[in-house]
C-alpha positions as CSV (number, residue, x, y, z in Angstrom):
1,M,9.1,46.0,83.5
2,E,9.5,44.7,87.1
3,M,6.3,44.5,88.9
4,N,5.2,41.8,91.4
5,T,1.7,41.1,92.3
6,T,2.1,42.6,95.8
7,N,3.0,46.0,94.1
8,M,0.4,45.5,91.6
9,T,-2.3,45.0,94.5
10,H,-1.2,48.2,96.3
11,S,-1.8,50.4,93.2
12,P,-4.3,48.5,91.1
13,Y,-5.5,51.4,88.6
14,K,-1.8,52.4,88.1
15,T,-0.9,49.0,87.5
16,I,-3.6,48.7,84.8
17,W,-2.9,51.9,83.3
18,S,1.0,51.3,83.2
19,L,0.6,48.0,81.3
20,S,-2.3,49.4,79.2
21,W,-1.1,52.9,77.9
22,P,2.0,51.5,75.8
23,Q,-0.4,48.8,74.3
24,I,-2.9,51.5,73.6
25,L,-0.2,53.4,71.7
26,M,0.7,50.2,69.9
27,M,-3.0,49.8,68.9
28,I,-3.1,53.3,67.7
29,F,0.0,52.6,65.3
30,H,-1.8,49.4,64.3
31,L,-5.0,51.6,63.5
32,M,-2.8,54.0,61.5
33,I,-1.8,51.0,59.4
34,G,-5.3,50.1,58.5
35,L,-6.4,53.6,57.9
36,V,-3.6,54.3,55.5
37,D,-4.3,51.1,53.6
38,V,-7.9,52.0,53.3
39,W,-7.3,55.4,52.4
40,V,-4.8,54.6,49.7
41,A,-7.2,52.0,48.3
42,G,-10.0,54.5,48.4
43,K,-7.9,56.6,46.1
44,L,-7.6,53.7,43.7
45,G,-11.3,52.9,43.6
46,R,-14.3,51.6,45.6
47,E,-13.4,47.9,44.3
48,I,-10.0,48.3,45.6
49,Q,-11.2,49.5,49.0
50,A,-13.9,46.9,49.3
51,S,-11.2,44.3,48.5
52,M,-9.2,45.6,51.3
53,G,-11.8,44.8,53.9
54,M,-12.4,41.3,52.3
55,V,-8.7,40.4,52.3
56,S,-8.1,41.5,55.8
57,Q,-10.5,39.2,57.1
58,S,-9.2,36.6,54.8
59,L,-5.7,37.1,56.2
60,F,-6.9,36.8,59.8
61,F,-8.4,33.4,58.7
62,F,-5.1,32.2,58.1
63,L,-3.6,33.6,61.2
64,V,-5.9,32.1,63.7
65,I,-3.4,29.1,64.7
66,G,-0.7,31.9,65.3
67,M,-3.1,33.8,67.5
68,A,-4.0,30.6,69.4
69,V,-0.4,29.8,70.1
70,A,-0.2,33.5,71.1
71,N,-2.8,33.4,73.6
72,G,-1.5,29.9,74.9
73,S,1.9,31.7,75.3
74,V,0.4,34.5,77.4
75,A,-1.2,32.2,79.8
76,A,1.7,29.7,80.1
77,I,4.4,32.3,80.4
78,S,2.6,34.8,82.7
79,Q,1.4,32.1,85.0
80,S,4.9,30.7,85.2
81,I,6.4,33.9,86.1
82,G,3.7,34.7,88.7
83,A,4.7,31.4,90.3
84,G,8.3,32.3,90.3
85,L,9.1,29.4,87.9
86,L,11.5,31.5,85.5
87,L,13.2,28.5,84.0
88,R,9.7,27.1,82.9
89,A,8.9,30.6,81.6
90,K,12.1,30.6,79.5
91,R,11.4,27.2,78.0
92,Y,7.9,28.2,77.1
93,V,9.3,31.1,75.2
94,G,11.5,28.7,73.3
95,L,8.7,26.3,72.7
96,C,6.2,29.1,71.4
97,F,8.9,30.4,69.1
98,Q,9.5,27.0,67.5
99,L,5.9,26.4,67.2
100,G,5.3,29.9,65.5
101,A,8.1,29.1,63.0
102,V,6.7,25.7,62.1
103,L,3.0,26.2,62.0
104,G,3.4,29.5,60.0
105,S,5.2,27.5,57.3
106,I,2.8,24.6,57.4
107,I,-0.3,27.1,57.1
108,F,1.4,28.7,53.9
109,L,2.1,25.3,52.3
110,I,-1.5,24.1,53.0
111,G,-3.3,27.4,52.0
112,F,-1.3,28.4,48.9
113,P,-2.8,25.8,46.6
114,F,-6.3,26.6,47.6
115,R,-6.0,30.4,47.6
116,N,-8.4,31.1,44.6
117,G,-11.1,28.7,45.6
118,M,-11.6,30.8,48.9
119,L,-12.7,33.7,46.6
120,S,-15.5,31.5,45.3
121,I,-16.5,30.6,48.8
122,L,-16.6,34.4,49.7
123,R,-18.7,35.2,46.4
124,V,-16.3,37.7,45.6
125,P,-17.9,40.1,43.0
126,E,-16.3,39.7,39.6
127,E,-15.1,43.4,39.5
128,M,-13.0,42.9,42.6
129,R,-11.6,39.2,42.0
130,Y,-8.4,40.2,40.2
131,V,-7.4,42.5,43.1
132,M,-8.2,39.8,45.7
133,E,-6.3,37.3,43.7
134,Y,-3.1,39.3,44.1
135,F,-3.7,40.3,47.7
136,I,-4.2,36.9,48.8
137,E,-1.1,35.4,47.1
138,I,1.3,37.9,48.6
139,F,-0.2,37.6,52.2
140,L,0.1,34.0,52.1
141,Y,3.9,34.4,51.3
142,L,4.1,36.6,54.4
143,L,2.5,34.0,56.8
144,P,5.6,32.5,58.4
145,L,6.9,35.8,59.4
146,Y,3.6,37.1,60.3
147,Y,3.2,34.1,62.8
148,L,6.7,35.0,64.4
149,L,5.6,38.5,64.7
150,I,2.2,37.8,66.5
151,I,3.9,35.2,68.8
152,T,6.9,37.3,69.7
153,N,4.8,40.2,70.5
154,A,2.7,38.0,72.9
155,I,6.0,36.5,74.3
156,F,7.0,40.1,75.4
157,R,3.6,40.9,76.6
158,A,3.4,38.0,79.0
159,Q,6.7,39.1,80.5
160,K,5.2,42.6,81.0
161,Q,7.6,44.1,78.5
162,V,4.9,46.0,76.8
163,F,7.1,48.6,75.2
164,L,8.9,46.1,73.0
165,P,5.7,45.4,70.8
166,L,5.2,49.2,70.7
167,Y,8.6,49.6,69.2
168,S,8.0,46.8,66.7
169,M,4.6,48.3,65.6
170,I,6.2,51.8,65.2
171,I,8.6,50.3,62.8
172,V,5.9,48.4,60.9
173,T,3.7,51.6,60.7
174,V,6.3,53.9,59.5
175,L,7.5,51.5,56.8
176,N,4.0,50.5,55.7
177,T,3.1,54.2,55.4
178,I,6.0,55.2,53.2
179,L,5.5,52.1,50.9
180,D,1.7,52.6,50.8
181,L,2.1,56.0,49.4
182,G,5.1,55.3,47.3
183,L,4.4,52.0,45.9
184,G,0.5,52.6,45.8
185,L,0.3,56.0,44.6
186,G,3.7,56.5,43.1
187,M,4.8,59.2,45.5
188,W,8.6,60.3,46.0
189,G,9.9,58.7,42.8
190,F,8.7,55.1,43.6
191,P,7.2,53.0,40.9
192,D,3.5,53.5,40.8
193,L,2.3,50.0,41.2
194,G,-1.5,50.7,42.4
195,Y,-3.2,48.0,44.4
196,K,-0.1,45.7,44.1
197,G,1.8,48.5,45.9
198,I,-0.5,48.2,48.8
199,A,0.0,44.5,49.2
200,L,3.7,44.7,49.0
201,A,3.8,47.6,51.5
202,T,2.3,45.1,53.8
203,F,4.6,42.3,53.2
204,Y,7.9,44.4,53.5
205,S,6.6,46.2,56.8
206,V,5.5,43.1,58.6
207,S,8.8,41.4,57.6
208,A,10.8,44.2,59.1
209,G,8.7,44.1,62.4
210,A,9.4,40.2,62.6
211,V,13.0,40.7,62.1
212,F,13.3,43.4,64.7
213,N,11.6,41.1,67.4
214,L,13.9,38.3,66.5
215,F,16.8,40.5,67.3
216,L,15.4,41.7,70.5
217,L,14.7,37.9,71.5
218,Y,18.1,37.0,70.7
219,K,19.7,40.0,72.4
220,S,17.9,39.5,75.6
221,G,19.0,35.8,75.8
222,S,15.6,34.3,75.0
223,L,16.8,32.4,71.8
224,R,19.7,30.6,73.5
225,R,20.3,27.0,73.8
226,K,18.8,26.8,77.2
227,S,15.5,28.2,76.0
228,F,14.9,25.1,73.8
229,A,14.1,22.3,76.4
230,P,14.6,18.7,75.8
231,Y,11.9,16.4,74.8
232,R,11.0,15.1,78.2
233,W,10.2,18.5,79.2
234,V,8.2,19.5,76.0
235,R,6.3,16.1,76.4
236,N,5.2,17.4,80.1
237,A,4.7,21.1,79.3
238,F,3.0,21.0,75.9
239,P,-0.3,19.5,76.8
240,Y,-1.1,22.8,78.8
241,L,-0.2,25.0,75.9
242,L,-2.5,22.8,73.7
243,K,-5.1,22.9,76.2
244,V,-5.2,26.7,76.0
245,A,-4.5,27.0,72.4
246,W,-6.8,24.7,70.8
247,P,-10.1,26.3,71.9
248,S,-8.4,29.8,71.4
249,G,-7.7,28.8,67.7
250,L,-11.2,27.4,67.3
251,M,-12.7,30.6,68.7
252,Q,-10.7,32.7,66.4
253,L,-11.7,30.4,63.5
254,V,-15.4,31.0,64.6
255,W,-14.8,34.7,65.0
256,H,-13.1,35.6,61.8
257,S,-15.0,32.9,59.7
258,G,-18.1,34.6,61.1
259,Y,-16.9,38.0,59.8
260,L,-16.2,36.3,56.3
261,V,-19.8,34.9,56.3
262,L,-21.0,38.6,57.4
263,Y,-19.0,40.0,54.5
264,S,-20.6,37.4,52.1
265,I,-24.1,38.2,53.4
266,T,-23.4,42.0,52.8
267,A,-21.9,41.1,49.4
268,S,-25.2,39.2,48.4
269,L,-27.5,41.9,49.3
270,P,-30.0,42.6,46.5
271,F,-29.3,46.3,46.2
272,E,-26.0,48.4,46.4
273,N,-23.8,45.4,47.7
274,V,-20.5,46.9,46.5
275,V,-21.4,50.3,48.3
276,A,-22.3,48.4,51.5
277,L,-19.0,46.4,51.5
278,A,-17.0,49.5,51.0
279,G,-18.9,51.3,53.7
280,M,-18.5,48.4,56.1
281,T,-14.7,48.4,55.4
282,A,-14.4,52.1,56.0
283,G,-16.7,51.8,59.0
284,I,-14.6,49.0,60.7
285,K,-11.4,51.1,60.3
286,I,-13.0,54.1,62.1
287,E,-14.5,51.7,64.5
288,S,-11.0,50.6,65.3
289,I,-10.3,54.0,66.8
290,L,-12.2,52.7,69.7
291,F,-11.8,49.0,69.6
292,L,-8.1,48.6,68.9
293,P,-7.4,50.4,72.4
294,A,-9.9,48.1,74.0
295,F,-7.7,45.2,72.6
296,A,-5.1,46.9,74.8
297,F,-7.2,46.6,77.8
298,N,-8.0,42.9,76.8
299,M,-4.4,42.0,76.7
300,T,-3.8,43.6,80.1
301,A,-6.4,41.5,81.5
302,S,-4.8,38.4,80.3
303,I,-1.3,39.4,81.6
304,I,-2.4,40.5,85.1
305,I,-5.0,37.5,85.5
306,G,-2.1,35.1,84.5
307,H,0.4,36.6,86.9
308,Y,-2.1,36.5,89.9
309,L,-3.3,32.9,89.3
310,G,0.3,31.8,89.0
311,D,0.8,33.5,92.3
312,G,-2.0,31.6,93.8
313,K,-4.4,34.6,94.1
314,P,-7.6,33.8,92.2
315,E,-9.8,36.2,94.0
316,E,-7.5,39.4,93.4
317,A,-7.4,38.1,89.8
318,K,-11.2,38.4,89.7
319,K,-11.1,41.9,91.3
320,F,-8.7,43.0,88.7
321,G,-11.0,41.6,86.0
322,Y,-13.8,44.1,87.1
323,R,-11.3,47.1,87.6
324,I,-10.0,46.8,84.0
325,L,-13.6,46.5,82.8
326,F,-14.5,49.6,84.7
327,L,-11.6,51.6,83.3
328,A,-12.0,50.4,79.7
329,I,-15.8,51.4,79.6
330,A,-15.2,54.8,81.3
331,F,-12.0,55.5,79.0
332,L,-13.6,54.5,75.7
333,S,-17.0,55.9,76.2
334,L,-15.9,59.2,76.7
335,T,-13.6,58.7,73.7
336,A,-16.8,57.7,71.6
337,L,-18.7,60.6,72.6
338,G,-16.0,62.8,71.6
339,L,-15.4,61.0,68.2
340,W,-19.2,61.0,67.3
341,Q,-19.2,64.8,67.1
342,F,-16.9,64.7,64.0
343,I,-17.9,61.4,62.7
344,R,-18.5,62.3,59.2
345,P,-15.4,64.5,58.3
346,I,-13.3,61.8,59.9
347,T,-15.0,59.0,58.1
348,A,-14.8,61.2,54.8
349,I,-10.9,60.9,55.0
350,I,-11.1,57.3,54.1
351,A,-14.5,57.2,52.3
352,P,-14.7,60.4,50.4
353,E,-17.3,59.0,47.9
354,M,-20.7,60.2,49.2
355,V,-22.7,56.9,49.1
356,V,-20.1,55.0,50.7
357,L,-19.7,57.8,53.4
358,D,-23.3,57.6,54.3
359,E,-23.2,53.8,54.6
360,A,-20.0,53.9,56.8
361,V,-21.8,56.4,59.1
362,N,-24.9,54.3,59.2
363,Y,-22.7,51.3,60.3
364,L,-20.9,53.2,62.9
365,F,-24.1,54.5,64.5
366,F,-25.4,50.9,65.5
367,N,-21.8,49.6,66.3
368,M,-20.9,52.6,68.4
369,L,-24.1,52.0,70.5
370,A,-22.7,48.4,71.2
371,I,-19.6,49.9,72.8
372,P,-20.2,49.1,76.5
373,F,-21.4,45.5,75.4
374,T,-18.4,44.9,73.1
375,L,-16.0,46.0,75.7
376,T,-17.6,43.7,78.3
377,S,-17.0,40.7,75.8
378,M,-13.5,41.7,75.0
379,I,-12.3,42.3,78.6
380,M,-14.0,39.1,80.0
381,A,-12.5,37.1,77.1
382,G,-8.9,38.5,77.7
383,A,-9.3,37.6,81.4
384,L,-10.4,34.1,80.6
385,N,-7.5,33.7,78.2
386,G,-5.0,34.7,80.9
387,A,-6.7,32.1,83.2
388,G,-6.3,29.4,80.4
389,A,-10.1,29.1,80.4
390,T,-10.3,29.5,76.6
391,L,-13.0,26.7,76.4
392,Y,-15.6,29.2,77.8
393,N,-14.7,31.8,75.0
394,L,-15.2,29.2,72.5
395,F,-18.6,28.1,73.6
396,I,-19.9,31.6,74.2
397,F,-18.7,33.1,70.9
398,T,-19.8,30.0,68.8
399,F,-23.4,30.5,70.1
400,T,-23.6,34.2,69.7
401,I,-22.0,34.5,66.4
402,W,-23.2,31.3,64.5
403,G,-26.3,30.7,66.5
404,F,-27.6,34.3,66.8
405,R,-25.8,36.9,64.9
406,L,-25.4,35.5,61.4
407,P,-28.9,34.0,61.0
408,L,-30.3,37.3,62.2
409,A,-28.0,39.4,59.9
410,Y,-29.4,37.3,57.0
411,Y,-32.9,37.7,58.0
412,L,-33.1,41.4,58.8
413,G,-30.8,42.4,55.9
414,H,-32.3,40.3,53.1
415,E,-35.9,39.5,54.3
416,V,-37.0,42.6,56.6
417,F,-34.9,45.7,55.6
418,H,-33.5,44.6,52.3
419,S,-30.5,46.6,53.0
420,A,-27.3,46.7,55.1
421,T,-29.2,48.4,57.9
422,G,-30.6,45.0,59.0
423,I,-27.2,43.6,59.1
424,W,-25.9,46.5,61.3
425,I,-28.9,46.0,63.7
426,A,-28.1,42.3,64.0
427,M,-24.6,43.0,65.2
428,L,-25.7,45.3,67.9
429,L,-28.4,42.9,69.3
430,S,-25.8,40.0,69.2
431,Q,-23.2,42.1,71.2
432,I,-25.8,42.6,73.9
433,V,-26.5,38.8,74.2
434,Q,-22.6,38.1,74.0
435,A,-21.7,40.4,76.7
436,S,-24.5,39.2,79.1
437,I,-23.4,35.5,78.8
438,M,-19.6,36.4,79.1
439,F,-20.0,38.7,82.2
440,Y,-22.0,35.7,83.8
441,A,-19.4,33.4,83.0
442,F,-16.7,35.6,84.5
443,S,-18.7,36.4,87.6
444,C,-20.3,33.1,88.3
445,L,-18.3,30.2,86.8
446,N,-15.0,28.5,88.2
447,W,-12.8,29.6,85.4
448,Q,-9.7,29.6,87.8
449,K,-9.7,25.8,87.7
450,F,-8.2,26.1,84.1
451,S,-4.9,27.7,85.4
452,M,-1.7,25.6,86.0
453,T,-1.3,24.8,89.7
454,S,2.3,26.0,90.8
455,N,3.0,23.0,93.0
456,K,2.1,20.3,90.3
457,K,4.1,22.3,87.5
458,R,7.2,22.7,89.7
459,N,7.4,19.1,90.3
460,N,6.8,18.2,86.7
461,H,8.8,20.5,84.6
462,E,10.5,23.6,86.3
């Protein structure tokens, strides 16, 4: 997509929408993957469905470093393109690709020997343990290719090639759906592997998406010799990537480990803990109908802010942050109002068991009330990512999750309500606090100072 900052300024909302709608579609396909997984798991039993929720958070725990490199690549590549330093951008593409391949392999080698110990930390109920053991083993084998899928998608987005991740996700979704139904439920003559089929469906579909992205990068010339810079350039360029990536990775660790602890708090409830876990899993998947499109606006904020800061226009970057927030809240609030009218029949698709359905709807009530606040946190965080100001995100999310949400969730869930309702209320209150701090940081702090300066980088490593 060819779009300079001057054209973007002349038609700001058209610019936001043109970058966002392909990513919204990509997120919808991403949502379909999760919905099919949970639906098939629900057909196999509540223990399988609850395991799907816990293993999804466990998988993200292993992916945090890949996500950190992805965020660093968006900041570095988008700012380089905005500054007109195309060789620097191409070299960052090569560097991020190399990091993805190496780090994915390292995390697999480190994580595999300790995979079962993680289940004890999560306090997985005994009736779910055999399922979780298989899920985690298969997903760990997938890590190196999953890292490449995440990072190559980020590389495309940073260059405003937002259709390419969409095509990749279509491939993953279609293949995952066919294999989920085939291997999970034994349809169309496939062997009926049950819960093992769900894990294998994820393995093969994500692998196919990663291979597709690698083909696109090679075909576009991004995986040629000139993309892999000499050591002297890497030594000068890597510090900025690390400066953006390490707080982003640590923030992802804070975020996802916080969700793992939230699952653990839910799993240790004195009554109906498996029902609460299954309801939470189903509720999160329905919630994704709203919040996965919100991730599209989050990524659009990173792209646009990065390009404007690279072009030396920090005030325009800030204006676009507010515009994206306004558009996201308007779009998703209307969507939420429409969705709520049919929330029970929609949720029943993936949570047919009545007690699980009731808990899922209870979860959704409080989390849909939090939509404006959750969106504010997501959009502001995306803008700060594009600026390279990931340190702010780290501090804010650490305080609100570990200092506020989790202690409150335990207190309300275990001591006050003695049910999952207390946990859901704590989630709502923490989103209000988090959004308030994030908005203040974006509006009042000097986050622009974290971006690369064009002149300095031009002299150092064009």
